C-alpha positions as CSV (number, residue, x, y, z in Angstrom):
1,M,0.0,-0.1,0.0
2,T,1.4,3.3,-1.1
3,T,1.5,6.4,1.3
4,E,-0.8,8.0,-1.3
5,E,-3.3,5.1,-0.9
6,I,-2.9,4.9,2.9
7,A,-3.5,9.0,3.1
8,M,-6.6,8.6,1.0
9,T,-8.1,5.7,3.1
10,K,-10.9,6.8,5.6
11,I,-11.4,5.0,8.8
12,L,-14.3,5.4,10.9
13,C,-13.0,4.1,14.3
14,V,-16.2,3.3,17.0
15,E,-14.9,2.8,20.5
16,D,-16.2,4.1,23.8
17,S,-13.0,3.6,25.7
18,D,-11.1,6.9,25.7
19,D,-8.0,5.0,26.2
20,S,-8.5,2.7,23.3
21,L,-9.9,5.3,21.0
22,F,-7.1,7.6,21.8
23,M,-4.4,4.8,21.0
24,L,-6.1,3.9,17.9
25,H,-6.5,7.2,16.5
26,R,-3.1,8.3,17.2
27,R,-1.6,5.1,15.9
28,L,-3.5,5.0,12.7
29,T,-3.1,8.8,12.1
30,R,0.7,8.3,12.6
31,A,0.3,5.4,9.8
32,G,-1.1,8.0,7.5
33,F,-4.8,7.0,7.8
34,D,-7.6,9.6,7.6
35,V,-9.3,8.6,10.9
36,K,-12.7,9.9,12.2
37,V,-13.9,8.6,15.5
38,S,-17.4,8.0,17.2
39,T,-18.2,6.8,20.7
40,D,-21.6,4.9,20.1
41,G,-23.2,2.6,17.7
42,A,-26.2,4.9,16.6
43,E,-23.7,7.7,16.0
44,A,-21.7,5.6,13.8
45,V,-24.5,4.2,11.7
46,E,-25.6,7.8,10.9
47,W,-21.7,9.1,10.3
48,A,-21.1,6.3,8.2
49,K,-23.7,7.2,5.8
50,S,-22.4,10.7,5.3
51,L,-18.5,9.9,5.7
52,L,-18.6,6.6,3.7
53,P,-15.3,5.4,5.1
54,D,-13.3,2.8,3.3
55,V,-13.1,0.7,6.7
56,I,-15.0,0.7,10.0
57,L,-13.3,-0.3,13.1
58,M,-16.5,-1.2,15.6
59,D,-16.1,-2.0,19.1
60,W,-18.5,-4.7,20.5
61,N,-19.6,-3.1,23.7
62,L,-20.7,0.4,22.9
63,P,-23.4,2.4,25.0
64,G,-27.1,2.3,23.7
65,L,-26.5,0.3,20.3
66,N,-23.9,-2.3,20.6
67,G,-21.5,-3.0,17.7
68,L,-23.0,-6.2,16.5
69,D,-26.5,-4.5,16.3
70,A,-24.6,-1.3,14.6
71,T,-23.1,-3.6,12.1
72,R,-26.4,-5.2,11.3
73,Q,-27.9,-1.7,10.4
74,L,-25.0,-0.8,8.5
75,K,-24.9,-4.2,6.3
76,N,-28.7,-3.8,5.8
77,Q,-28.4,-0.5,4.1
78,A,-27.5,0.1,0.6
79,E,-25.4,3.0,1.2
80,T,-23.0,1.3,3.8
81,N,-23.3,-2.3,3.0
82,H,-20.1,-2.6,1.2
83,I,-17.9,-1.1,3.8
84,P,-15.8,-3.6,5.5
85,I,-16.2,-3.8,9.3
86,I,-13.6,-5.2,11.7
87,L,-14.9,-6.0,15.1
88,V,-12.4,-4.9,17.7
89,T,-13.2,-6.6,21.0
90,A,-12.2,-8.2,24.1
91,H,-14.5,-11.1,23.5
92,H,-12.3,-14.2,22.4
93,S,-14.6,-17.4,22.3
94,E,-15.4,-18.9,19.0
95,K,-19.1,-18.5,19.8
96,D,-18.3,-14.6,20.0
97,R,-16.3,-14.8,16.4
98,A,-19.4,-16.8,15.1
99,S,-21.8,-13.9,16.4
100,A,-19.7,-11.3,14.9
101,S,-19.7,-13.2,11.5
102,A,-23.5,-13.7,11.6
103,A,-23.9,-10.1,12.3
104,G,-21.9,-9.3,9.1
105,C,-18.4,-8.3,10.3
106,D,-15.8,-8.8,7.8
107,A,-13.0,-9.5,10.2
108,Y,-12.4,-9.8,14.0
109,E,-9.3,-8.3,15.9
110,T,-9.1,-8.9,19.8
111,K,-7.8,-6.7,22.5
112,P,-5.3,-6.0,23.3
113,I,-4.8,-5.0,19.7
114,D,-1.9,-6.3,17.6
115,F,-1.4,-2.9,15.6
116,R,0.5,-4.6,12.8
117,A,-2.2,-7.4,12.4
118,L,-4.9,-4.7,12.2
119,V,-3.3,-2.6,9.4
120,E,-2.8,-5.8,7.6
121,K,-6.4,-6.8,7.9
122,I,-7.2,-3.3,6.7
123,R,-5.0,-3.8,3.9
124,L,-6.6,-7.1,2.8
125,L,-9.9,-6.0,3.2
126,L,-9.3,-3.1,0.9
127,G,-7.6,-5.5,-1.8
128,R,-4.3,-4.2,-1.3
129,N,-1.3,-6.2,-0.9
130,P,0.0,-5.9,2.6
131,T,3.6,-6.6,1.6
132,Q,3.5,-3.2,-0.7
């Protein structure tokens, strides 16, 4: 992925933990991505329609509308159903992974986040060679 491709990649990061949100925003921005943030699922659903991000990083445990329900809504709307969603969560079980997949998540990343693996998943979901 070239520097130009990274800079053009818009990521909507949905996370209610200030510490996690700060870390993700900082590291993704430093890596060159254009990062927008949201702290709840309902807001993320609305913002995704107007921002049309290239990728959404979605926390599972959000106030109000949780990440799985927000994902279902996004995947059921014509404007947003094409956007890859990576669920970022502390849930580690196979049952949790199956629930995420059933909700429409395209990938799954567990906390604590392996940032290098996360960036590789972003690149793969965008169809870009992670070794470039």
